[in-house]
C-alpha positions in Angstrom: 49.6 -45.9 6.3 52.4 -43.7 5.6 49.7 -41.1 4.3 48.1 -41.5 7.4 51.3 -40.7 9.2 52.1 -37.9 7.1 48.2 -36.2 7.8 48.8 -36.5 11.3 52.0 -35.1 11.6 50.5 -32.0 9.5 47.8 -32.0 12.0 49.7 -31.7 14.7 51.9 -29.1 13.2 48.4 -27.1 12.4 47.4 -27.3 15.8 50.9 -26.1 17.3 51.2 -23.2 14.7 47.4 -21.8 15.3 48.5 -21.8 19.0 51.3 -19.8 18.4 49.1 -17.6 16.2 46.4 -17.0 18.9 48.9 -16.1 21.3 50.9 -13.6 18.5 47.4 -12.1 17.9 46.0 -11.4 21.2 49.5 -10.1 22.7 50.2 -7.7 19.3 46.3 -6.6 19.1 47.0 -5.8 22.8 50.0 -3.7 21.7 49.2 -1.9 18.6 45.6 -2.7 18.1 43.3 -5.5 16.2 43.2 -4.0 12.6 46.9 -3.4 12.4 47.6 -6.7 14.0 45.1 -8.4 11.3 47.3 -6.7 8.3 50.5 -7.9 9.6 49.1 -11.3 9.9 47.3 -11.5 6.4 50.7 -9.7 5.0 53.0 -12.7 6.5 50.5 -15.4 5.5 50.4 -13.8 1.7 54.2 -14.0 1.8 54.5 -17.3 2.8 52.1 -18.5 0.6 53.9 -16.5 -2.3 57.3 -18.6 -1.3 55.5 -22.3 -0.6 53.9 -21.4 -4.4 57.6 -20.9 -5.6 58.8 -23.6 -3.8 56.2 -26.5 -4.5 53.9 -24.7 -7.1 53.4 -27.2 -10.1 50.1 -25.9 -11.2 49.6 -23.4 -14.8 48.6 -20.1 -13.9 47.6 -20.2 -17.9 44.7 -21.9 -16.7 43.6 -19.8 -14.3 41.0 -17.5 -16.4 39.0 -20.8 -17.0 38.3 -21.3 -13.7 37.8 -17.5 -12.6 34.5 -17.2 -14.5 32.9 -20.0 -13.3 34.1 -19.4 -9.7 33.0 -15.8 -10.0 29.7 -17.1 -10.8 29.3 -19.6 -7.8 30.5 -16.7 -5.7 27.9 -14.3 -6.8 25.0 -17.1 -6.7 26.4 -17.6 -3.2 26.5 -13.8 -2.0 23.2 -13.2 -3.5 21.8 -15.8 -1.8 23.1 -14.3 1.2 21.7 -11.1 0.9 18.1 -12.4 -0.1 
């Protein structure tokens, strides 16, 4: 029951934050332009992701190279199928 409640709370929070982001994107893009707004949103998301990673991250970056080769193969395969 506890896990279901946490999932519901995070879902409501995500919906609320997505609504705020939609309003921000619309208003900001009217003022500074679409591409500039996208840059601001992407950089902000990257910074918050790094902060969250530093606070709660418990993975091991040394193991990243093992998954990169298989991930790249899957991405290249999907991209080539998309192009065809």
